[in-house]
N, C-alpha and C positions, 0 to 999 in steps of 0.2 A: 606338487604345489599347484594351487589354483591360480590361473592367470587372471590378471586384472582386466576388467572389461575395457574396451576401447572408449576413448573420450566421445561424449556426445557432441554433435556439431550444431552451432547456432549462428544465426545471422542477426545483425543489429540494425534497427530502424532508428535513425537519429544518433545522438551521442558523439558527434564529430568534434572537430577542433573548437575549443572554447567552451564546451559543454561540461558541466560539473558531474551530473549524475551518470553519464555514459561511462566515464572512467571508473566510478564506484562499482557499477554493475560488472565491468570487465574484471576488476580485482576480485570481487566476490565470487564470480563464476569460476575463476582460475584457482581459487584457494585450495580446493580439495582435489584438483586434477580431474574433475568429472566433465568439464566443458572445454571446448575449443572454439574460438571465434574463427570462422572460415570465410565470412563474406559480410557485406553490409551496404546499406544505402545511408551513409552517415550524415549527409547534408544535401539540401536542394541546391546549394551553390556548388557548381562543378569543380572549381578550383579547391574549395575547402574539402569537398568530398575526396578528391584525389590525394590531397595532403594528409587527410585523416587516414585513408587506407594505407598510404605509404608508411606513416608513422606506426601503424599497427601491423605492418608486414603482410598486408592483404594484397595479393596480386591484382594487376589491372583487370584481369578477366572476371574478378569477383567483387570488384568495387562498382556497384551498380548506381546508375543515375537516379533511380527512383525505387520505391518499394515494389511497385508493379513489375519493374524490370527484374528485381531480385527474385520475386516469387516465380516469375516465368522462367528466368535463367536457371535457377536452382532445380526446378522440376525437369529441366532438360538433362540434368546430370544423372549418372548412375546412382541408385539408392545408397550405395556405400560411400558416396562422395558428397551428396547434397546435404544441406543443412537439415536438421530435424526440428528445430524450434526457432521462433523469432522473438527477440527481446526488443520491446518497444520503450524507447527513452526519448520520445518526441514531446513537444508541447501537447497539451491536453486535447486540442481539437483534432489531432491526428490519431488519437488512441483508438477510437471506434472504427474508422475506416481501415486502419492498418490491421487491427485485430481480426475483424470480420474477413478481410481479404486473405490474411494468413491462414486462418482456420479453414476457410473454403478451399484454399490451395493445398490443404492436407498437413499443415504444420502446427505444432504445439505453440502456445503463446505464453510468455511471461512479460507482464506489462507494468510500467510505472503507474502509480496512483496519481490523481483519482482515476477511476475506471474510465470515465468519459466526461463529456460536457454536461450531461444531465441524466436523469433516470431513464428516459426513453432510450437513449443511446446505450446505456448499460443493459437494458432489457434486450436490445438488438444483439449485443454481444452474447448474452446468455442464450438466445435462440440459436446463434451460430455454433456455440459450444455443443448444444443438444443435437443440432443438425449434423455436425461433422464428427462427433465423438472424439474430439481432440481435447487435450489438457490445457487448462487456462490457470495461470497463477498471477498474483498481484504482490507488488513489492511493499507490503506493510512491514517494513523492516523491524520495527521495535518488537513485534511479536516473536522475533527470532532470538531474543535475549534469554539466557538461562534463567535469570531471576524472574522474568515475566512468566515463564512456564512454571516456575516454583510457586509463584503467587497464585496463579490460576489453580494449580493442583491443590494447594492448601485450602483455598476458598471452596473448591468443589467438594473437598472432604468434610466440610462443615466446621473447620477450625475456628472461623470467626463467628459461627452461628448464623442467624438470619441477617442478611445484609440490609443495612439501613441507609447508608450514605455512600455515594460514589462522587469523588471530586477529581477532575482531570484538568490540567492546564498545560498548554503548549505555547510558550512565550519566546518570541524572537524580537530583535531590534533592527534587523538589516534593512527594513523598508521605512525607517523613521524619517528619512528625507526622500525627496522626490527624484530618486535615482532612475525610476522608470521613465520620467520625462526627459532625462538626459541620455537615453539610449542604452542603458545598462542591459546587457543581453538577457540575464536571468530574470530581471525585474520587469522588463518590457512586456514579455508575453504573459507573465503571471498576473498582470493588472489589466489585461485586454480581454473584455468579455467574449470576443469572437474566438480567442485562442485558449482562454483559461476556463470558460464555462460560467455556470451560475454564481459560483463563489470565488472570491480571491483568496484571502487568508482562510476562509471557511473550507474551500476545496483543497487548498495546498497542505495546510497542517491541521486544520480542524478535523479532516477525515482521519488522520493518524490518531488524534486524541479520542475520537468517537470509537474507532475500531478497537483501540486499546481498552477503553472503558468496558465495552461489551465483552471483549475477549477475556480479560482478567476476572471480571465480576461473574461471568457466566450468565448475566441477566440481559434481557432484551429491553432496549429503550422503547417505550410505548408512545410517549408524547413529548413534544418540545415546545418551549416558549423562548424565542430567540430575539436578540437585539444585535443587528449588524451595523457597524459604524465605519465611516471613512474619515480619518483624521488628517491626512495629507491633502491639501487643496488640489483639485483637479483630477484626483484619482477616480477611476470609474468603477472599481470593485472594492468590496470591504477589505480593510486592513486590520480590523479588530472585531472580535466576536464574543458575546456573552450569551450563554444559553442555560436555561433550567431544564432538567430532564426528569421525567417520570418513568421509572423502570418497573418491570414486572415484580409482583410480590409486595408492592407498596414502597419500595426503596425510592429515594429521591437523589437527584444528582445535579451537579454544576459542571459545565464545560466552559473553559476560557481558552481562546486562541487569539494571539495578537502578534503582529509583525512590526509594531511600532513602539515596542517597549525599549526605549533608547538604552543602548549599551548591553542589552542581554544577548547572549550568544544563541544557545539552542536548549532552552530549559523546558524539558518535558517531565512532568511530575504527576503521579496518580496516587490518590489516597482512597482506601476503601475501608469502611467501618461496619462491623456487625454488632450484634448484641452481646458478643463474648470478647471481642478484640478488634484490632485494626491493623492494616498494613499500608506501607507506602514505599514507592520505588521512584528513583530519580534517574533519568536517562544520563545525566552528566556524572553520576556515580553508579554505574550499572551493575557492578558486582555485589552490591549490597541490597538486601531487602530488610526493611525495618518492620518488626512485628511488635505491636503494642498491646498491653494487657491492663485490665482494671485493677489487679491485685498484686502485681509484681513488676519488677523493672522490665523495660522494653528490651527486645533482643535484636541483634543484627545478624541476619543469616547471610553467609557469604557463598559466592559461587565456588563449588567444589569443597565446601566446608562440611563440618559434621552435621548430620541430620537432613541434608538435602535429598530430594527424591529423584526417581528415575527420569521424570520429565525434564528436569534441569540438567542432570548429568549427561543426558543424551545430546544436549546442545552445547556442552562444555568442551573446549578444545585443548586447553593447557592446564597444568596443575594449579591448585588454589594459590592465590597470591600473585599470579601472572595476569596482568590486566587484559581483559577482553572487552571489545567495544563494538562500535557500529559496523565495521567491516566484517567481523566474525559473525555478528547477528545476521547480516545480509547474506553471508556465505551459507548460513544454515538454511535459508530459504532455497538457495540454488542446489544445495545438497539434497534436500527433500524432494525438490522438483525433479532432479535427476533420478532419484530412486524410483519415483512413480512412473517416469517415462520408461525406465528400464523394465519395470514390472508389467508394463502394458496398461497401467491404470489410466482412466480418463477423468477422474475426479480426485480432489485431494483426499487423503486418508482421513479417518475419523479425528475429530478435533483434539481428543485427549490421548492421542498416540504420539510417540516420538517422531513419527514420519509426517505429521500434519504440516501444512503450509497454507497461507491465505489464498483464497480463490474466489470463484463466482459469488458465493454466499456473502463474503466480506464486501465485495464490490457492490452488490445490490443493496446491502444494508447501509453502507456509507453514502451511496448516491441518494438513497431514500432520505437519509438524514439531511443531506445538503438541500434537497428539494423541499423538504418539510420546513427546515429552518428559514429558507428564503421566503417560502409562502407565508409562514407565520409572521415574519418581520414585516411583510408587505400588507398584511391583513389587520383587522381589528380583533381577531380571535385571541383569546388568552392562551389557548393550547391548540396545537395541531397534532393529530394522530398520525403516526408513521404508517400504520397499516392502511389507513384510508388513502394516503398519498400513493403508496405502492399499488393498491388495488385500482385506483383511478388511472394511473399510468399504464398498467397492464391492459385495462379495458380500452383506453384510447389507442394503444398500439394494436390491439386485436381488431378494433373497428377500422383503423387505417389499413391494415393488411387485408381485411375483407373487401374494402373498397378497391384496393389495387388489383385484387384477383377478379373483381367483377367484370363481365364482358362489356 
């Protein structure tokens, strides 16, 4: 009998008492038995950090006061005891410094999105990944759903013909009132430019919508025309976004992201139409993929049902008819990340393999979109080219690095 490999060890940056996403990551990491939380710097508040460590049964010796202390302390431990990866679940302004420090210290990184505050920071993380030869993953959770993989595979096979239209909308209502001004922990930092970055709603959920649009359609967005709005008085970052998209091959697209749609919970929907048919997927009904035809009734393809392909079945966890959702999709990312760490890989596997997970490429693309959308909104240009935004950011970073190295 082949013995099961030992659990991979990870430490967590952020995600302490009162944090939503930290607990989600821990559940997802534990679901397949691949990962074990062994240490953490859960909060900059000492008392909260200790309480968080105690509740997670982390010994005092591995509840670190800071990320820097965690990296240094873990590297003092024997290789078979120290953490192997850092999971970043902090506010956005800490994503880049934490990721770069962890990579430089020799650890793999799995980070919350968005990748960083802006595209320059994202490119700095990319440089650290190349420099250190460590693995980097991003928590674009929705790409872990079986029916998302099914939709991508069917479109890639040509089932819908030439893609004409891509429509994606991510709508929430939790910021409809000024709860950020009242000290709401989750809202407070997400509406602060210093901690959230260039975009508010745009960076928080607009990046999910953009990543899903490119991932499922298989098409690259070439240009954006964006309108960013603030509906709640006094708010400093956008809470509502509308964007027109131009995609390769002549396809057109629309992206909507809003956190002020009063009463809406977490409605992420994508529709893609080609010259032979169309598909749509709703995150709040994730086990169903609707396929539409011009000459016959529409179909509902179900997770684990008849006719689904290997891309979706590889991400399916229970028999058909047993609901799977957000946590299972999240766990798929952790499972793939673990497989790649164990195999010695330093980049995500090819995108159309069952082992794929989002990484640097998705991070750079989404941060380029955020930067292009903000630039377009602030300018008088009708369209902003994403390739030009990325090229300019890379050039500016190269010039800055050259100046730093100059005697």
